[in-house]
Backbone bond lengths (Angstrom), bond angles and torsions (degrees), N, CA, C in turn:
res aa  C-N    CA-C-N  psi(-1)  N-CA   C-N-CA  omega(-1)  CA-C   N-CA-C  phi
1 X - - - 1.455 - - 1.522 108.28 -
2 X 1.307 116.51 130.16 1.453 120.52 178.68 1.521 109.90 -86.15
3 X 1.334 114.94 167.17 1.467 119.59 179.10 1.524 110.22 -58.66
4 X 1.343 117.16 -37.48 1.470 120.21 -179.98 1.521 112.77 -66.41
5 X 1.345 117.01 -24.81 1.459 120.93 -178.84 1.527 112.30 -89.73
6 X 1.319 117.36 -12.33 1.460 120.90 -178.36 1.520 109.55 -64.21
7 X 1.331 116.93 132.49 1.456 118.36 177.00 1.531 110.80 -66.74
8 X 1.299 115.11 146.05 1.456 120.74 179.41 1.526 109.91 -77.99
9 X 1.331 115.69 146.78 1.462 119.99 174.80 1.524 110.92 -94.29
10 X 1.316 116.49 13.67 1.460 121.88 176.58 1.523 109.25 -93.83
11 X 1.316 115.88 145.44 1.467 120.08 174.22 1.525 107.30 -83.87
12 X 1.332 117.64 119.30 1.472 119.14 178.82 1.533 111.46 -59.02
13 X 1.325 115.79 145.38 1.466 120.59 178.88 1.521 111.46 -55.78
14 X 1.340 117.35 -35.36 1.460 121.07 -179.97 1.529 111.60 -62.68
15 X 1.328 116.25 -33.38 1.467 119.93 177.49 1.524 108.78 -68.74
16 X 1.314 116.92 -47.07 1.468 120.23 179.25 1.524 111.09 -59.48
17 X 1.338 116.95 -37.24 1.463 119.99 178.45 1.520 111.59 -67.85
18 X 1.326 117.34 -32.08 1.472 121.98 179.26 1.519 112.28 -80.27
19 X 1.324 116.09 -14.55 1.467 122.05 -178.41 1.528 107.68 -127.78
20 X 1.352 117.40 73.85 1.461 119.40 -175.25 1.530 113.56 -59.68
21 X 1.328 117.27 -24.39 1.474 120.42 178.85 1.528 111.38 -64.76
22 X 1.330 116.89 -20.24 1.459 118.65 -177.10 1.524 110.94 -60.87
23 X 1.319 117.14 -47.03 1.461 120.27 -178.03 1.519 113.89 -96.02
24 X 1.334 117.33 -28.33 1.459 118.74 -169.24 1.518 114.72 -118.59
25 X 1.301 118.08 -2.33 1.451 119.05 -172.85 1.515 113.97 -98.07
26 X 1.325 114.35 169.07 1.467 120.47 175.94 1.526 110.63 -97.98
27 X 1.339 116.04 -4.50 1.461 120.81 -179.80 1.527 109.59 -87.06
28 X 1.323 115.99 139.94 1.459 120.86 177.48 1.524 109.49 -69.18
29 X 1.341 115.84 134.81 1.456 121.88 178.42 1.529 108.92 -135.34
30 X 1.333 114.71 131.52 1.463 122.13 173.53 1.520 106.68 -115.23
31 X 1.328 117.64 129.24 1.463 121.89 178.37 1.522 108.16 -109.54
32 X 1.345 114.87 128.89 1.459 121.19 178.05 1.525 108.95 -126.38
33 X 1.336 115.20 158.75 1.451 118.23 172.58 1.528 107.95 -84.09
34 X 1.326 116.95 -179.55 1.461 120.00 -173.23 1.528 113.04 -66.70
35 X 1.330 116.79 -21.16 1.463 119.22 176.82 1.529 112.32 -85.37
36 X 1.317 117.07 -0.48 1.460 120.14 179.64 1.512 113.94 87.88
37 X 1.331 117.32 15.64 1.461 121.43 177.95 1.530 108.54 -84.83
38 X 1.321 116.04 127.84 1.463 121.14 -178.54 1.526 109.67 -69.11
39 X 1.341 114.32 129.19 1.459 120.74 175.63 1.522 111.05 -103.88
40 X 1.333 116.57 -29.79 1.452 117.97 -179.53 1.507 114.18 -175.18
41 X 1.323 113.64 155.01 1.467 123.75 172.19 1.521 106.14 -119.76
42 X 1.319 117.03 137.84 1.459 117.44 172.24 1.529 108.37 -80.54
43 X 1.333 116.21 174.62 1.468 119.82 -174.91 1.537 112.30 -57.40
44 X 1.369 119.97 -46.68 1.464 117.92 177.62 1.539 113.18 -59.70
45 X 1.327 117.95 -33.72 1.469 120.20 177.44 1.522 110.38 -70.41
46 X 1.325 116.93 -38.79 1.466 119.73 176.41 1.523 110.11 -60.31
47 X 1.330 116.65 -39.80 1.469 120.56 178.91 1.533 111.04 -68.36
48 X 1.327 117.00 -40.98 1.464 121.28 179.47 1.528 110.92 -61.38
49 X 1.328 116.50 -47.50 1.457 120.89 -175.77 1.523 113.68 -85.66
50 X 1.330 117.38 -17.30 1.457 119.81 -177.19 1.519 112.01 70.96
51 X 1.326 116.21 29.32 1.459 121.36 177.60 1.518 109.18 -147.69
52 X 1.331 114.69 160.44 1.466 119.98 -178.03 1.515 110.97 -99.50
53 X 1.327 114.81 167.82 1.459 120.04 174.37 1.519 110.09 -54.95
54 X 1.326 117.15 -40.54 1.474 120.49 -179.96 1.526 111.61 -59.48
55 X 1.331 117.28 -30.48 1.473 121.21 -179.97 1.525 112.31 -71.73
56 X 1.332 117.62 -28.20 1.468 120.00 -170.99 1.522 115.28 -119.90
57 X 1.330 118.40 -15.74 1.468 120.21 -178.50 1.524 109.57 -58.24
58 X 1.325 115.23 131.15 1.458 121.15 -179.53 1.516 113.66 92.91
59 X 1.324 117.40 -9.70 1.466 121.94 178.16 1.528 109.00 -94.24
60 X 1.318 116.49 157.07 1.461 119.39 174.81 1.522 109.39 -71.32
61 X 1.323 115.94 146.61 1.458 122.35 -177.07 1.527 111.79 -58.14
62 X 1.323 117.07 -23.13 1.469 120.17 -179.38 1.524 112.65 -59.65
63 X 1.318 117.93 -19.38 1.468 118.29 178.11 1.532 111.28 -66.84
64 X 1.344 117.35 -14.98 1.465 121.68 178.96 1.535 111.43 -96.28
65 X 1.318 115.68 0.18 1.466 123.34 -178.12 1.528 107.84 -102.96
66 X 1.330 118.65 143.10 1.465 119.31 177.18 1.529 111.53 -50.44
67 X 1.323 115.81 138.39 1.467 121.34 -172.18 1.526 113.39 -55.96
68 X 1.323 117.94 -33.36 1.464 119.36 -178.45 1.531 113.07 -76.40
69 X 1.348 117.11 -3.93 1.469 120.54 -179.04 1.530 112.93 -118.41
70 X 1.310 117.45 3.58 1.469 119.92 -173.63 1.517 113.07 -63.52
71 X 1.325 117.97 -44.10 1.468 119.68 179.97 1.515 110.65 -62.96
72 X 1.307 117.13 -43.61 1.458 120.66 178.59 1.523 111.41 -62.88
73 X 1.330 116.26 -38.48 1.458 119.92 179.88 1.528 110.53 -63.27
74 X 1.313 117.60 -37.13 1.473 120.06 177.73 1.527 110.32 -58.73
75 X 1.317 116.72 -41.36 1.471 120.46 179.41 1.531 110.67 -65.82
76 X 1.334 117.52 -42.84 1.466 120.32 177.82 1.527 110.25 -62.98
77 X 1.333 116.33 -40.21 1.466 120.38 179.92 1.528 110.96 -63.17
78 X 1.316 116.36 -41.51 1.468 119.65 178.06 1.536 110.59 -63.96
79 X 1.313 117.02 -38.46 1.461 120.38 176.54 1.518 111.42 -63.23
80 X 1.318 116.86 -39.18 1.469 120.75 178.45 1.523 110.44 -64.94
81 X 1.332 117.30 -35.70 1.461 121.44 179.78 1.527 111.55 -61.08
82 X 1.331 117.11 -30.50 1.461 121.41 -179.70 1.532 110.60 -69.73
83 X 1.324 116.80 -38.79 1.460 121.14 -177.97 1.529 110.20 -139.38
84 X 1.349 115.92 73.37 1.470 117.95 -179.19 1.528 111.07 -72.55
85 X 1.311 116.06 130.19 1.464 121.11 176.17 1.520 108.03 -155.71
86 X 1.317 115.53 159.24 1.466 120.79 178.60 1.517 107.51 -69.51
87 X 1.314 116.46 116.97 1.467 119.85 -177.99 1.527 110.75 -161.69
88 X 1.315 113.26 163.01 1.468 120.49 173.22 1.524 108.87 -79.66
89 X 1.321 116.30 143.73 1.454 119.34 169.96 1.525 106.36 -70.50
90 X 1.295 116.88 141.73 1.465 122.17 -176.10 1.527 110.48 -51.18
91 X 1.355 117.72 112.57 1.467 119.18 -179.48 1.530 112.49 -64.83
92 X 1.329 117.29 -21.13 1.460 120.36 177.47 1.519 112.89 -67.62
93 X 1.330 116.10 -13.05 1.464 120.07 176.08 1.527 111.42 -82.18
94 X 1.328 116.23 -10.79 1.461 122.96 -179.06 1.528 110.86 50.78
95 X 1.351 116.62 62.39 1.464 118.87 -177.58 1.524 112.72 -62.38
96 X 1.311 114.34 146.36 1.460 122.38 177.13 1.519 108.59 -136.72
97 X 1.327 115.17 151.79 1.458 122.39 172.24 1.520 107.00 -102.96
98 X 1.317 116.01 147.12 1.465 120.27 175.17 1.523 108.22 -109.09
99 X 1.328 116.42 120.80 1.457 121.54 -178.25 1.526 110.51 -78.53
100 X 1.326 115.29 172.37 1.464 120.96 177.92 1.528 111.08 -59.36
101 X 1.329 116.98 -29.23 1.463 121.50 179.91 1.523 112.77 -86.69
102 X 1.325 117.11 -0.23 1.463 120.94 -179.99 1.508 114.20 87.69
103 X 1.330 117.76 5.03 1.469 121.27 177.96 1.524 108.90 -72.98
104 X 1.328 116.70 139.37 1.456 121.83 176.85 1.527 108.75 -97.32
105 X 1.333 115.49 126.28 1.462 122.07 -176.71 1.527 108.14 -116.82
106 X 1.341 118.30 116.77 1.469 120.29 176.18 1.530 110.13 -62.97
107 X 1.336 115.92 134.26 1.462 120.32 -177.32 1.525 111.04 -139.02
108 X 1.334 114.66 158.27 1.462 123.61 164.18 1.518 105.19 -101.07
109 X 1.326 116.74 143.79 1.466 120.98 -179.42 1.522 109.29 -130.47
110 X 1.340 115.07 128.16 1.466 120.79 170.86 1.520 106.63 -113.49
111 X 1.328 116.18 127.66 1.455 122.11 -179.79 1.524 109.40 -98.84
112 X 1.318 116.34 130.21 1.466 122.46 -179.33 1.524 108.92 -125.06
113 X 1.343 117.70 110.56 1.466 118.68 174.99 1.529 109.91 -73.75
114 X 1.328 116.09 140.27 1.459 120.89 -179.40 1.531 108.00 -132.34
115 X 1.347 117.29 95.39 1.461 119.83 178.32 1.535 110.71 -77.95
116 X 1.332 115.45 130.56 1.462 121.04 179.59 1.525 108.97 -144.15
117 X 1.311 116.08 123.03 1.454 120.72 174.19 1.518 114.45 54.76
118 X 1.322 117.20 39.89 1.457 120.56 178.50 1.520 114.08 80.42
119 X 1.317 117.78 1.12 1.478 122.31 176.94 1.525 108.61 -115.47
120 X 1.305 114.64 152.90 1.464 119.04 178.10 1.520 109.49 -111.63
121 X 1.316 115.00 129.31 1.460 122.76 174.28 1.521 106.49 -114.09
122 X 1.318 116.72 158.82 1.461 120.86 178.35 1.520 108.47 -130.04
123 X 1.329 115.16 129.51 1.460 121.42 173.81 1.522 107.26 -103.50
124 X 1.315 115.90 121.81 1.464 121.43 175.73 1.524 107.44 -99.75
125 X 1.332 116.02 115.62 1.462 122.68 179.31 1.529 106.81 -93.42
126 X 1.324 116.63 123.36 1.467 121.17 -173.71 1.514 110.97 -118.04
127 X 1.327 116.00 134.18 1.461 121.25 170.90 1.519 107.61 -132.28
128 X 1.310 115.18 146.87 1.471 119.39 177.50 1.511 109.56 -64.63
129 X 1.315 116.20 140.68 1.461 122.60 178.36 1.517 107.70 -104.00
130 X 1.308 115.67 107.52 1.469 120.61 -178.05 1.532 112.59 -90.33
131 X 1.331 117.13 -4.24 1.472 120.61 -177.70 1.532 110.19 -70.41
132 X 1.336 116.25 147.76 1.465 118.82 177.52 1.535 110.33 -62.03
133 X 1.302 115.60 145.77 1.459 122.00 178.41 1.500 108.84 -120.51
134 X 1.330 115.44 153.02 1.471 117.52 178.45 1.518 110.54 -65.35
135 X 1.326 117.55 152.06 1.465 119.63 178.70 1.520 110.72 -61.69
136 X 1.328 115.68 147.62 1.457 120.21 178.22 1.519 109.14 -75.35
137 X 1.328 113.68 142.24 1.473 119.23 -179.12 1.501 111.94 -75.51
């Protein structure tokens, strides 16, 4: 792969325009490219994870997933790539975010595909899940 073919780690303006919550919202948003590489976290996402965009840009999104679920998340991500659509992540999976300190935070996730210039980006909209969850086995 040449330097000209390398994907950019910048979020295209068209993506930001399609995801107004990224710049102006109070909801946490993580933007990844189609391969699952993190391009950016908005300020609420930086606060949720306890890390900045600079800490995670260029890394796979799985670094924000609890370590014991990363392999499984890769499989779910590949499935989403086959049929990307605006949808909630299955709440029965009880998604959690892993903070910089290793704290697990229950979350709801809405996935939003954002096609731009022949490439597909995904915005993950995250909100804390305050509902009781079943005990872990």
